[in-house]
BATIGU-525425 format. One record per residue (C-alpha): x, y, z. Coordinates in steps of 0.05 Angstrom, whole numbers, plus 5000, padded with zeros to 4 digits. Example, Ala and Ser with C-alpha at 12.3 -4.5 7.8 and 13.67 -1.06 7.14 Angstrom:
524649105156527349795143
***
This chain:
648183903042643384473026637784483077630784553046632584282977632083562951638083152928639283082854636482402831643082122804646882362866641682042912642081382876649781402879649281532954644280962967648280452928655180612958657580013001662580453039656880693083655479973104662779863125664579503060668179632994666779382924672078982886671578572822663978592824663578342896662478682963667878563016668578753089672379413098676879653154672380223173666180253216659380203183654880823184648480423171647079683187648879213130641878903132638579573121643479743065641779083030634379223035635579872998639479512944633679032934628979622925633679942874633779322830627279512797628680252798626780392725619880082729614680392776607680142789602280562754599381092800605781172841607781882857614381772822610681832756611182582764618682562769621883092725626082932664632283282691635983242624630283502581632883932523640083742536640983072500642983062426645382572374651982692339647882962281644783492326637983142332634983272400632282712445625182842472622282572538617082032525612881612574610380912563606180402601607279662594604679082636601979552688608479922697610680622678617080772641620781412619625181482558628982002518627481872445630382202382625382712356625482432285623481752312617982062355615382392291615081712257621381762216627081262213633381432253639181612207644681382255646680722287646481032357640880822403634581222385631081062451634781162517631880932584631081572623633381342691639480982662642081582622640582062680644181612729649981482681651182232671650082462743654081902774659882032727659882772745659682612820665282102812669482612775668183132829670282652885677482702861680383392880684883432818679083282771674483762807679784302799680184152725672584192719672684892750679085112714682685212781689685072806689384462851695384652894692685322917685585062928686884362954683684433023677184722996677084222938677783642986671983883028667583942967669883262941668082933007660883183001660083132925654082662927650083152969650283722919643383942898641284172828647683892799644083712734643084452721650584532710650084062649649884462584649283912531649983162524651982832458650282092451655181662411655380912399659880732458660281372498656682012516660082692515657783152571658983902572659084202642658984952654664285142705660585782721653985422735657584882775660985402818654085732829651185102859657384952900656585642929649285502944650684842979657284993014657785743018664385712979665686232926669886012867672486542819671186282749674086692692669886692628665186152605669485542617666384882592668984222619667883622572667082942603667282302562663181742593663781042563657680592568655079922545648079642538644678992555637878702540633878612604627278262618622378282559627778602515628379272550635079622539639179762602645180242602651380142644657480582654664180332628665779812576663579232619670179132656670979242731674079922747676679632813680079042780686779262809692678932844691778772918697179272938693579832902686979652933690179653002692780352989685780582969682780313033688380603076687381273043679881243058681281123131686281703134681282153098675982023152681282183205682882843170675583053164674682873237679383443254686483153252691683523210695883203156701883283201698682933260696382353216703282293185706682263254701781733279702981303218710481423215710481703144711182373110705782903105706082883028704982133029698782213072695982733023697582272965693781682997687782113014687282402944687381702914682081462963676781882928676981362871672880862911667981272953
***
């Protein structure tokens, strides 16, 4: 965490909605009791979830009206048309959108891709996907163009704190909106810059390496016909066999032990398994936190 700077909006939302901190895990669309201790009371966590339900609509006059459009100038259609930030007021509430410039200018959109994107949803979709990618050491290494084996310890430390990284949106170069997915280009050099600012870790990035991230999404019509964007194709990413889910939870517990100061060797000895197996479980655990 970088003292004195605010969290990125998408990263903060990801943090607030993560059930792991309430001693639970998400599976098949439901929240279940975990095998780890809660960091915050479940009642308090649920109160926060209730507040996030209406996160896109804010009462007129609220300070959040001044929130910046963090992806301004970075969203494009597949035809190169830029999406422009637009504000609207309906039924006493304030909304933000990114709208194709040709539509803003009164022209008809020439593609079948959504011409109007709810700002919070597209921001949260992109930032949450980047944070999720960074929480797996192998994928983080790929984003930075690094060798995972030689940088594993450092990558794991960064992955553990991925949701706390500030100014993460500034590492995004461009976003291309397609019918069922968005393509995000992340600058490895800029990403390394903000990792250095937040963690004091210097990564040596050769050249202008661009990591491209494909993020599937689907849309639904919400109250009064508003469009809502959701990551994925509508299926549950944790719809996995029970044995695999147990491995994920076990890996999460071992990860907390490791970051509490225990070495891989000590954890392996206590659990009567090999050091490589412990590392494997811990790496997989980043998929659910």
